Residue, then its C-alpha position, 0 to 999 in steps of 0.5 A: x485939119x484932121x488929115x493934116x496932122x497925121x500926114x505931118x506926123x508921118x512926114x516927121x517920122x520919115x525925116x527922123x528915120x532918114x536922119x538916124x540912118x545917116x547918123x548911124x551908118x555914116x556919110x560914106x554909106x549914105x553917099x555910096x547908096x545914093x550913087x549906087x541907086x542912081x546907077x541902077x535907075x539910069x542903067x549905068x549899072x546895067x552897062x557896067x555888067x554886059x551880057x554875052x561876053x566873048x569866050x576867052x582862050x585860057x588853058x588846055x586841059x593838060x596845061x591846067x592839070x600840070x599847073x603848079x598850084x597846091x590845093x587841099x589834096x596836093x600832098x596825098x595826106x588826105x587819101x591816106x588819112x580819111x577813114x571815118x569810123x562814125x560815117x553814116x554810109x546809109x544816110x550818105x547813099x540816100x542823099x546821093x540817090x536823091x541828088x540823082x532824082x533832082x531832090x536837094x536838101x535846103x538849109x540843112x533841114x528840108x528836101x525839095x524836088x528842083x529840076x531846074x535853076x530858076x524855079x523857087x521850090x517854095x513859091x513855084x515862081x519861075x524867074x525870067x532868065x532874059x532879065x539883067x540881074x539889076x532888073x530882079x528884086x531880092x524881095x518880091x511877094x510873088x517870087x517869094x524868098x530868093x534864097x530858095x533860088x540861090x540855095x541849089x545854085x551854091x552847089x553845096x550838094x557837090x560835097x555829098x557826091x565827092x564824099x560818096x565817091x571817096x568812101x565808096x570808091x566810085x566816080x561820079x565826075x560825069x554827074x558833077x560836070x553835067x550839073x555845072x555845065x547845066x548851070x552855065x547853059x541856063x544862067x547866061x552871064x549877068x542874067x537872072x537871079x543867080x547873078x544877083x548876089x556876089x556872095x552867092x557867086x563866090x560860094x558857087x565858084x569856090x565849090x566848083x573849084x573844090x570839085x575841079x581839083x578833086x576830079x582833076x584827072x577825070x576822063x569826063x573832063x576834056x579841053x572843051x568842057x574845061x574851057x567852058x567852066x574856066x570861062x564861067x569862073x572868070x566871068x563870075x569873078x569879074x562880076x564879083x570884082x566889079x561889084x565888091x564895093x557894094x558889099x564893102x561899103x553898103x553891106x559890110x558883113x559876111x558878104x564882104x568877107x566872102x567876096x574878098x577871100x574869093x578874089x584872093x583864092x581865085x587869084x591864087x588858084x587861077x593865076x592864068x586869068x589876066x586880072x588874077x594878080x589884082x584880084x589876089x592882091x586886093x582880095x588879100x588886103x580887103x579880107x584882112x581889113x574886113x577881119x580887123x573891122x568886123x571881128x572885135x578884139x574880144x573875138x565877137x562878130x559884128x553880125x551878132x549871129x552864131x551861124x554867121x560867125x561860123x561862116x567866118x570860121x569856114x572862110x578863115x580856115x580856107x584862107x589860112x590853110x590854102x595860103x599856107x599850102x602855097x607858102x603864103x601868110x596873112x597879116x597877124x590880125x587875121x590869125x589873132x581874130x581867128x584865135x579869138x573867134x575860136x575861143x568865143x564860139x567854144x565858150x558858148x558851145x555845148x560840149x555834149x551836142x556841139x550846138x551853140x545858142x540859136x542866137x542871131x540871124x540864121x540863114x541856113x548857111x554852111x558853105x562847105x559841108x564835109x561831114x554828116x554832122x547835124x547842121x547845128x553842130x559846130x564841131x567840124x568847123x571849130x575843130x578845123x579852125x583850131x587845127x589850122x591854128x595849131x590850137x588844142x581842141x578836146x572834142x575827142x573822136x567822132x565824125x566831126x573830124x572828117x572836115x579837117x582831113x578833107x582840108x589836109x589837116x590832122x586834128x590828132x596831132x593837136x588833140x587836147x587830152x585835158x578836161x574843160x574847167x568845171x567852172x568858167x566865167x567869161x565876159x566879151x564886152x565888145x560884143x556884149x556876151x556874158x557866159x557862165x559855165x559849170x560841168x552841166x550848165x551854160x548860162x548865156x546872156x547878151x547885153x550891150x550897145x551897138x556901134x554897128x548895125x543891129x539885126x535883132x532887138x534882143x538885149x538881155x536875152x537869157x539862154x540856159x542849157x542843162x546837160x546838153x538840152x537848151x531848156x530856155x532858148x532863142x526862137x530863131x530867125x525863120x525866114x527873111x522874105x516872109x509875111x511882116x508878122x513873122x519878120x516882126x516876131x522873129x527879129x523882135x523882142x517878143x521872140x527872146x527871153x527878155x522883157x518887152x513893154x506892151x507890144x513895143x520892141x526895145x528898138x524901132x523896126x524899119x523896113x527889111x533889116x533896118x532898125x532905128x533908135x539903136x541902143x547906144x548905152x548898155x553894159x554888164x558884169x559878173x561877180x561872185x557872192x558867197x555860194x552864187x555867181x551873179x550877173x548884173x546888166x542894163x541898157x537904155x531902150x524903148x525910145x519910142x515910149x519915152x526918154x531914159x527908159x532903163x531895163x536892168x536884169x540881175x541873174x543869180x545862179x546858185x553854185x552846185x545847183x540847177x537854180x537860177x533867180x532872174x530879177x528885172x527892173x524897168x525905170x522911167x516907163x509911162x504909166x499904163x504900159x504893161x511889163x511882160x517878161x517872156x520865156x521860150x521853154x523847150x518842149x520837155x521843160x515842165x517835166x523837169x523844171x519849175x518856173x515861178x515869178x513874184x512881185x517885189x512884195x513876194x506876191x505871186x505873178x501867174x503866168x500865161x501860156x501864149x502861142x510862140x514859135x520856134x525856128x531851129x533852121x532856116x525856113x522852118x517854124x513850129x508852134x510852141x508854148x511861150x510863157x509870159x509874166x505880166x504886171x503893171x508894176x516895174x519889178x519881176x523876180x523869177x525863180x527857175x529850178x530843177x524839180x526835186 
């Protein structure tokens, strides 16, 4: 009997999880996943993606060079305007030198020596390229994180070579084409890990296209090489077109957006492929549909991630600009959600650094790196989007302008000379973001319910910025395929500036990216009271511990002072469970600020400094202090202020 009861509980838990999955994701998702897994297990999927396809005759070099397609460089604007005063020539030269030594920058933060396309530089694991892509797992303890394989194969390093050539008057087209040809030779069609993800394929093809257009007249390019590259592009986009419904139904996030815009752009820029008409037409329709679905009408994004929202910004900029250069336009919803995305991200942006809160999943994605700006600096991408939308932007002069000019945009024509408002209250109820700005500070809160899949358990997280410094910050997301303890920490409640009950997350963690017990009820609002601005928010969560458990948070910011009062209440919690209020301060916090907490009767609550972790960029983590106030009671008032 003792063994039966735990087994029964485990079975009921699994059944409950499956029921929630069906309920949350819907029958379309569930039915598709069942059919997809059936195709995978029976090798139907493998047969749909054949290896060693016959090479096609496409175009001769001279025909391709004279094809009437407009790209970013078409009208000569960029050649006469790309003069970057703040360019770090020395850093760019070092990066190019490193590329020649097979050293590549991963996720904007860490260098690896990677001589081939199939070895994971972090784990040392080498993939078997004879295996069909359907036989390769995304998550393998032995292989390690597959993103370390995909990163080099994105070919974002080409932008350093291209920028170097332009600024130094050099020609490294031979190196560029050798890298592309090497990839083609060592990654047979539909074999190996680099054919596993359609989004990765799309990024690679778009980056090859940028290089092909820049080196269009290079002497290193000939009929044979062009045919080889065009055949590879064709086969890669056939793969994307054949598998896009996985992203559009089973994933439905930035993957679907990237693949849809890839089909449109490749159909537009390579009209001589047999399927180009269908790719362009379907890609255009699907991209607009995904934008309408994934970007809420307040400009927030269903992935609840600043970095993934920047991915969307870059895709929107390419989509709108290349369509315009080729005398096409988009459904109005694309322009509308682009403008609203711009407004949302700029509202959350620190004006001094260009950084945004380290909020939401951050996989190190920066598809088209066209400046020397720090990975966390969003000014290059937001300025480019603002320019293509003819919206004013007040970033001033700096290296962030370079990206706009590479995309055949002139940010000087729309530069906003007006100053940002000294005081601004912003509410984004669909995404659940609440932002208060004054001249020196940003108070950023996330509070809301989930109609789409959550990625982190972090309701009522509070970020505070003072004069360009993120004094109370989000711990980041670290790495997707890693030890379970790191996955649980960085995606869970414990790594955010909010309240946790015992060691229980606000929602129940499932495998990989799955959460159960979604928060379905929660909201917030701003109000002004005398000399203060006040946020009130609440949600119902912690369903694993009981029904109708409510966390309320009130944040009061005193106007004209670096002074915040944070009050947390928990209702309907079973006895014996500790309430922990967690904070992740930046390293210099105690040199400049104080933080003190009190019970309802004003009795002081002592804090403990526990081991925390901070991940500013993907794959990197560092130990840091974490402040925790703990109590058996159900109320904590915390005062954060500048030292006098």
